[in-house]
Structure formats: C-alpha cells, structure tokens
N, C-alpha and C positions, 0 to 999 in steps of 0.2 A: 504494500500500500504506500503511495507517495506521501512524503512528509508535508504536513500542513501546520505552520507555526501558530502558536497560541499561548497566551498567558493570562492570568488573572491576578488582581491585587486585592488586598483586604487589610484591615486593622483588627487588633485584638483588644477588647475592652480591658482597660487598666494599663495598656501600653500604647498610648496615643503617639509616642515618638517613633514607633516602628511601623514599617510597611512590610507586609508579607507578600511574597511573589510565589505563584505556583505555575509551573509549566503545564499547560493544558494541550500541548501539541499532540497531534495524532500522526500515525504512520511512522516511518523511519527513513533515515538517510545515514549510511555508514560513514559518510564524509564529515559529519558533524562531530567536532571534538571539544568545542567550548561555546559558552554563551557570554554575552555582555549585556548589562543593563545601563542605559543612559536615562537620567532623570533631570528634566529641565523645568525650572520654575517660570513664573510669568515675566521675569526680567531676563530670561534666557541664560540664567546661571545654572551650572550643573551642580546637583547635590550628590555628594559622596560621603561615606563614613569617614570619621576622623582617622587620619593616617593614610588614606588612599591618595596616591599621587597622580592618578589619571582622572579623566572626566567621566569615567564609567566605573561600574562595579563588576568584577568578574563573578560569574556564576558557574562554578565547576560542573563538568560532566564527567562522571565516572561510568564505568561499564554497567549496563543494566544487569540485574535489577537494583543495583546499589545507587543508581543515579539520584542525587538529591533533587527531587521534583519541586521542593519548596525551599525558600531562603527568606530570612527576615533581616531587614537592614534598619539600623538605628539612624534616622535621617531628619526627623521632624521636630521642630521646636514650637510649632504652631500649626493651625490648619492651613493647608496649601492646595492650590490648583497646580497640577503637574502634568507635563507631557512626557510620557514614558515610552521608550523604545527598547525592545529586546532583540538582540542579534544572535543568530546561530552561525558559527564560523567553522572553517576547516583548519587543518594543521598549519596552513600558511597565513592564518588570520584573515582570509578572504571571507567576506560576508556571503553566506549561502542563502539565508532567509532573514527577514526582519518583520517585526510586527510592532505597531505603535498605536497608542491612543491617549486621549486627554481624559483626566479624571480628577476628582477632588477627594481630599482626605480631611474629614471633619470631626474626628473623634474628640479632640480637645473641647471644641465648642458644643458638640452634641452631649458630651458627658456633663458639662457645666449646665446646659439647658435642663437636663434631667435633674441635676442637683437642685436647680431653682424650682422645678416641679415638686420635688420632695419637700423643700422648704415651704412652698405654698400649701401643700396638702397638710403639713403639720401646723400651719398657722394661716387658715383661709382669709383672715382679716387683712393680711399683707396685700391682698389684691387692691385694696383701697388706699394703701399707704405709700407715699413718696414715689409715685409713678412706677411702682413695681410692675404692674401689668403692662404699661406702655413700653417699658424697657425690656421686659421678657418678650413681648411681641416683636420688638425691634431685633432682638437676638435671633428669634425663630425666623423672621422674615429675611434677615441677613444670611443665615445659613442656607435657607431654601433658595434665595435668589442667586447665591453663588452656585448652587447645584444646577439651577436652571440655566445660568450663563454657560456653564460647562457642557451639560448634557443636551441642551436644546439648541444652543448657538455656537458651540465650540469656541467660546470666548474665554480664554485663559486669563486675560487681564481683568475683565469684568468680574469673573469668578473670584479672583484673588482680592479685588477691591471689596467685594461683599464679605468674604471670609475675614478680611482685616477689620471691617466694621464690627463683626461679631467678636473677634479677638479683643478689640478695644473694650467692649462691654464686659467681657470676661475678666480681663486683666485689671480693669478699674471698677470691679463690682462693688466695692464699698461706697462708691459715689453714685451708683445707679440702682442698687438694690438695698433696701433697708433690712438686711438679713445678715446673720453671722455665718459666713461661709469661708 
C-alpha cells in the first residue's frame, strides 16, 4: 500500500506547555528513515525545545514495531496559533513526503475559563459583581474567535490576536475577576 502522510496534534490536561504529535500515516515506504517537525508561530518564528539548534525538531524513526508513533514537545508558554509541518525524509535528508496544517493550542486559557466556571458555581452571586460575567464572556469569546480565525479562515495572525486577548485576561485576572484564583 502506498504511503500517505498524516499526523495529529493534541494537548494533555494539566500540561498546557506540551504539544503531543502522533503519526497517523498509512501505508509504507522503505525509503523513509527520519521525520522532522517545523512549528511556526504567527510572527513566522520557529518554536523548538530549549537546547535545539535547528529550526525543527527531529522525530526519530526506529524499525517497526518499535517506531515511536507519538512524541511530546515542551514548547508553549501561552496559547498559540501555529503552522505545523511534518516531513518524512530518506537517508540523504531529501524530503519524500510532507504534511502541514494550521491549528490552535488553547489549553492555558481553556483551563482558566473552566476554573472561572468552578468559581462561579461555588459563588453564583459573583455573576453580578465587578463585571465578572462580562469579563468571563470576553474570555470565552476571545478563545472561540481565535479558533474561528484559524479553522474557518486560516488566519494565523487573527487567531493569535484573539488568543492574546484571552491570555491578557488570564494573566491579569485579579483586575478582571473578583475571585481568589
């Protein structure tokens, strides 16, 4: 069966700094010996783990069935819109296949939004206090608008702007939410 490149990304609750990559390729090609992951942000900067000297991360290929189909990279300090490319290469580092897509990673702000939901459920009267509801709504709308920019319009810059608005609310929560968080 011919090789069809594919990969997926995810985050794990409690580890918003990490991106999980899973190789979802089908078929095979005996010429593939390595993979590379390129991760670009809205400013066209490449994200790599501390200590990496290239603009990409290596994703080793070992002989099946030992091949690590998943890898986790510690890259994020905040929610980000990212353009990700995975390349499958031969022994001469020639690109045989590549797959790219734009996606958003929102676990920092999603976790905070849920934390605000818990605060509100523990003290329902907060909804009337110091613009709590208006600020929580702005947080939710900023996250959702970032996702829409990315997934509906492939707008990495607009998506990042929205995520940054949500991040500002999260990082400055004592000024926006009358709650002990």
